[in-house]
Steps between C-alpha positions, in 0.01 A plus 500: 500500500161648415327191652706553828397865513134408444515243777674747740229771423217252569653395821546856614132584410390186697705600804387861499134402460515243772682745740244776426211268572624366831426808715197709599478805273392733789560831319128592500417335845485696815635363813274469800651595840805302573833527684777604262729210411282234661285224347224427435394810309142534391375715214169684491222293336482489120261355247536141375599636160768723651647217704535296181709780349752517792535136613789294369270196483148420392270502797248207484179636638153341568257500208220415727369666817159374625338840540488844343798709633656841477790535268797388707829697538837325524747577779849398400757439771877478437665243729846561352673690224184532277525126430323324785148625462153454651161593350201545725142553378159513674183415321252708708134422446293774325227460769774519777311252717777423739322190638575337162857631496737560209776325317867598549797354306877528542739385233876482557756438232739367770493277813318680767181452705360197325819303529498580875143404545564156328819443691333573832207284415248794543221321312233249575460330167703435183297525177582481128423785256357404147857502353629263765674766713496420867311761704457551873177597679463660838181613675486764773124558563444826345752454212649217300833478306621296210874521404723323257822531299495483120785563268708677757210737591334478841120567529314580816124522436273602791121545549484760778229575748268243355298411811191413290680206332575153626845355477386278210361795305825699548714211387286466187515870415879521553554188282287656222700821511833318521412289198413805293845642539687492167 
């Protein structure tokens, strides 16, 4: 009897813990302007540390950016019921030289933009990341994009307004950043 009670208690704790950790803990976040009852809903930017406290999953962020940058803020967007989430960050250069651009990343914990880009063949080249993940590269003249899906998360990495770089340089930098994401 005691064994059955202990098993039941352990199962209850497991269920409660998994339920608690499956939604955005938005109590301390402030909504940005939005239409009531409509999605998506964006929250005002927060620090990387703060985002880690409220997200129901561990965000895998770049460990390498090829220049000195200002400390980024994270914009969290709720695409549905505090469970379908998007993180967006911009790594702005400290020198703010717009001819060299900046890095922007979006991470989704659900099917969204990246799945659509892949499905619609909105890329020029298929590449492999260091861990074997298939990634897709697109070049648009003044910016380039690398996107992929790993462990159910979608990543959209962009080098924006980078007119001083060649396509080859942009691809190399984006691959370096993508391979640094843990």
